[in-house]
C-alpha positions as semicolon CSV with decimal commas, in nm:
position;residue;x (nm);y (nm);z (nm)
1;M;1,382;1,335;1,913
2;T;1,320;1,223;1,566
3;I;1,129;1,411;1,298
4;T;1,056;1,356;0,936
5;L;1,129;1,622;0,650
6;L;0,960;1,644;0,333
7;Y;1,095;1,861;0,068
8;F;0,905;1,977;-0,247
9;S;0,971;2,161;-0,559
10;I;1,292;2,381;-0,583
11;L;1,377;2,281;-0,203
12;R;1,362;1,914;-0,329
13;S;1,586;2,002;-0,614
14;R;1,850;2,188;-0,388
15;S;1,865;1,927;-0,124
16;G;1,862;1,627;-0,353
17;L;1,622;1,473;-0,130
18;A;1,241;1,398;-0,109
19;R;1,239;1,330;0,238
20;E;1,494;1,257;0,529
21;T;1,490;1,169;0,887
22;L;1,664;1,394;1,120
23;E;1,769;1,360;1,521
24;V;1,763;1,678;1,715
25;A;1,782;1,744;2,082
26;G;1,449;1,827;2,228
27;P;1,152;2,027;2,086
28;I;1,258;2,309;1,875
29;S;1,084;2,581;1,675
30;V;1,043;2,605;1,298
31;G;1,301;2,893;1,281
32;E;1,541;2,694;1,468
33;L;1,483;2,405;1,210
34;R;1,551;2,623;0,920
35;R;1,883;2,714;1,076
36;I;1,972;2,355;1,135
37;L;1,881;2,264;0,790
38;I;2,074;2,547;0,612
39;E;2,400;2,413;0,798
40;R;2,312;2,077;0,699
41;H;2,229;2,165;0,324
42;P;2,413;2,481;0,252
43;A;2,231;2,462;-0,093
44;L;1,900;2,557;0,073
45;A;2,041;2,897;0,200
46;Q;1,872;3,103;-0,069
47;V;1,535;2,933;-0,050
48;L;1,480;2,808;0,271
49;P;1,421;3,149;0,444
50;S;1,102;3,203;0,224
51;A;0,989;2,828;0,225
52;V;0,638;2,747;0,374
53;A;0,644;2,511;0,641
54;A;0,385;2,261;0,754
55;I;0,375;2,027;1,051
56;N;0,161;1,724;1,033
57;R;-0,005;1,871;0,734
58;D;-0,107;2,206;0,911
59;F;0,062;2,533;0,814
60;A;0,327;2,646;1,062
61;S;0,510;2,978;1,186
62;D;0,862;2,999;1,280
63;D;0,741;3,014;1,644
64;S;0,558;2,691;1,593
65;V;0,705;2,402;1,783
66;V;0,838;2,071;1,632
67;S;0,805;1,776;1,871
68;D;0,929;1,424;1,844
69;G;0,775;1,215;1,565
70;D;0,648;1,515;1,375
71;E;0,624;1,544;0,982
72;V;0,768;1,876;0,871
73;A;0,715;1,967;0,491
74;L;0,890;2,257;0,340
75;F;0,790;2,414;-0,017
76;P;0,777;2,733;-0,180
77;P;0,473;2,951;-0,160
78;V;0,192;2,795;-0,362
79;S;0,140;2,972;-0,678
80;G;-0,209;3,109;-0,737
81;G;-0,162;3,167;-1,116
82;A;-0,202;2,830;-1,244
83;D;-0,531;2,627;-1,214
84;P;-0,457;2,254;-1,247
85;G;-0,791;2,190;-1,387
86;P;-1,090;1,984;-1,267
87;T;-1,027;1,647;-1,111
88;V;-1,269;1,394;-1,038
89;F;-1,192;1,065;-0,821
90;R;-1,472;0,834;-0,702
91;I;-1,514;0,503;-0,546
92;T;-1,886;0,398;-0,610
93;P;-2,152;0,158;-0,646
94;D;-2,327;0,368;-0,877
95;P;-2,323;0,316;-1,260
96;I;-2,052;0,517;-1,452
97;Q;-2,217;0,824;-1,625
98;L;-1,950;0,893;-1,906
99;N;-2,138;1,209;-2,053
100;D;-2,167;1,357;-1,710
101;L;-1,809;1,308;-1,622
102;L;-1,706;1,447;-1,961
103;A;-1,902;1,759;-1,883
104;E;-1,737;1,793;-1,562
105;L;-1,388;1,784;-1,720
106;T;-1,460;1,997;-2,012
107;L;-1,330;2,361;-2,016
108;P;-1,337;2,620;-2,282
109;T;-1,011;2,528;-2,400
110;T;-1,073;2,148;-2,415
111;G;-1,052;1,995;-2,759
112;A;-0,955;1,626;-2,689
113;A;-1,058;1,361;-2,437
114;C;-0,914;1,003;-2,392
115;V;-1,144;0,759;-2,213
116;F;-1,053;0,420;-2,095
117;T;-1,329;0,183;-1,961
118;G;-1,276;-0,152;-1,811
119;M;-1,560;-0,391;-1,832
120;V;-1,674;-0,729;-1,689
121;R;-1,563;-0,990;-1,933
122;G;-1,834;-1,294;-1,962
123;E;-1,569;-1,504;-2,154
124;T;-1,197;-1,521;-2,102
125;R;-1,011;-1,674;-2,395
126;R;-0,658;-1,558;-2,290
127;G;-0,461;-1,791;-2,077
128;E;-0,712;-2,025;-1,894
129;E;-1,048;-2,013;-2,057
130;R;-1,338;-1,958;-1,820
131;S;-1,685;-1,804;-1,800
132;T;-1,777;-1,527;-1,556
133;T;-2,122;-1,474;-1,408
134;A;-2,027;-1,167;-1,208
135;L;-1,753;-0,981;-1,048
136;E;-1,767;-0,854;-0,703
137;Y;-1,537;-0,544;-0,619
138;E;-1,439;-0,438;-0,281
139;A;-1,223;-0,125;-0,156
140;Y;-1,035;-0,022;0,141
141;Q;-1,228;0,324;0,051
142;P;-1,054;0,604;0,248
143;M;-0,716;0,480;0,120
144;A;-0,847;0,395;-0,228
145;E;-0,968;0,765;-0,252
146;T;-0,639;0,896;-0,136
147;K;-0,450;0,680;-0,387
148;L;-0,704;0,782;-0,670
149;H;-0,584;1,146;-0,592
150;Q;-0,217;1,041;-0,617
151;V;-0,263;0,888;-0,944
152;A;-0,413;1,226;-1,076
153;D;-0,134;1,409;-0,928
154;E;0,123;1,179;-1,091
155;I;-0,049;1,227;-1,433
156;R;-0,039;1,599;-1,394
157;A;0,327;1,599;-1,287
158;R;0,418;1,389;-1,620
159;W;0,171;1,548;-1,850
160;P;0,116;1,908;-1,743
161;S;-0,086;1,987;-2,065
162;V;-0,365;1,766;-1,950
163;E;-0,655;1,971;-1,823
164;G;-0,912;1,739;-1,670
165;I;-0,879;1,398;-1,514
166;A;-1,156;1,164;-1,401
167;I;-1,090;0,838;-1,221
168;V;-1,396;0,622;-1,117
169;Q;-1,384;0,282;-0,969
170;R;-1,696;0,101;-0,926
171;V;-1,767;-0,162;-0,627
172;G;-2,023;-0,416;-0,553
173;R;-2,153;-0,695;-0,766
174;L;-2,123;-0,624;-1,142
175;E;-2,270;-0,818;-1,439
176;P;-2,097;-0,916;-1,763
177;G;-2,088;-0,610;-2,014
178;T;-2,085;-0,344;-1,712
179;P;-1,823;-0,074;-1,686
180;T;-1,604;-0,137;-1,382
181;V;-1,354;0,157;-1,397
182;L;-1,302;0,460;-1,605
183;I;-1,010;0,676;-1,659
184;A;-1,078;0,991;-1,868
185;C;-0,809;1,274;-1,950
186;T;-0,879;1,582;-2,125
187;A;-0,647;1,862;-2,296
188;A;-0,674;2,114;-2,565
189;H;-0,539;1,891;-2,850
190;R;-0,511;1,500;-2,887
191;D;-0,126;1,515;-2,947
192;T;-0,052;1,661;-2,590
193;G;-0,025;1,342;-2,396
194;V;-0,400;1,235;-2,323
195;F;-0,365;0,885;-2,464
196;E;-0,052;0,811;-2,271
197;A;-0,201;0,984;-1,955
198;A;-0,519;0,764;-1,968
199;R;-0,288;0,443;-2,004
200;Y;-0,092;0,558;-1,732
201;G;-0,371;0,602;-1,509
202;I;-0,543;0,256;-1,545
203;D;-0,176;0,087;-1,507
204;R;-0,115;0,297;-1,190
205;L;-0,450;0,221;-1,047
206;K;-0,396;-0,135;-1,073
207;Q;-0,071;-0,107;-0,895
208;I;-0,147;0,109;-0,577
209;V;-0,536;0,163;-0,550
210;P;-0,648;-0,097;-0,280
211;V;-0,962;-0,246;-0,493
212;W;-0,983;-0,614;-0,507
213;K;-1,233;-0,826;-0,721
214;K;-1,393;-1,172;-0,655
215;E;-1,459;-1,375;-0,983
216;I;-1,800;-1,553;-0,968
217;G;-1,846;-1,833;-1,234
218;P;-1,987;-2,156;-1,295
219;G;-1,710;-2,328;-1,114
220;G;-1,733;-2,121;-0,808
221;E;-1,603;-1,799;-0,636
222;T;-1,225;-1,685;-0,633
223;W;-1,068;-1,369;-0,520
224;V;-0,833;-1,262;-0,780
225;E;-0,489;-1,135;-0,637
226;G;-0,236;-0,933;-0,822
227;D;0,163;-0,958;-0,789
228;Y;0,264;-0,597;-0,762
229;Q;0,432;-0,525;-0,427
230;P;0,440;-0,136;-0,347
231;Q;0,754;0,034;-0,389
232;P;0,896;0,331;-0,198
233;G;0,797;0,582;-0,469
234;D;0,425;0,444;-0,435
235;R;0,399;0,642;-0,116
236;H;0,268;1,007;-0,190
237;P;0,535;1,250;-0,139
């Protein structure tokens, strides 16, 4: 049978792998899988016995059975000491309320917030000049929300000092001058990466979050397509 293994934190460092596919004979227990993996990756010998296992995103014990096609994640016990901070991600037809969002992100230690807001442009003068009457946004919402969460996770991995993150994408028909998307990052100080984190957030959203826009103008309507093709690292680990 074939199973997929996902390694996180120190297990990823020790094995040198984020994921691998393993062929084994018949259903096996998690305990048996641990023994197989220690033989396969001796560097895991010290950390694998205490690692937490999850089968298809549910916690598993050593007696739990791993079957053909299962995904098994292995990671150290989750630390309860560090709070990653507030995270807000939404796909919504409603107007973006900046002050309310900042209130959700603000902690007693917060001293800086960097906010990027994209807007519907009525006149485009870079490249082919054109007028825009409205933009109509559409999203594959369940996947888009998952990917917004991924973007937030990636920001925290790169800028651990970021406290709060908000990523909000509007959908529906929006008139010129209307905010369409918002990325906000907060931190204790302005020199701790909030500028870079917000810029990364909007660039990453444009790459991996399934949201499309239709441009409506005097000359008709056109769906605007990007040219970025998802890469292996774009999948959530």
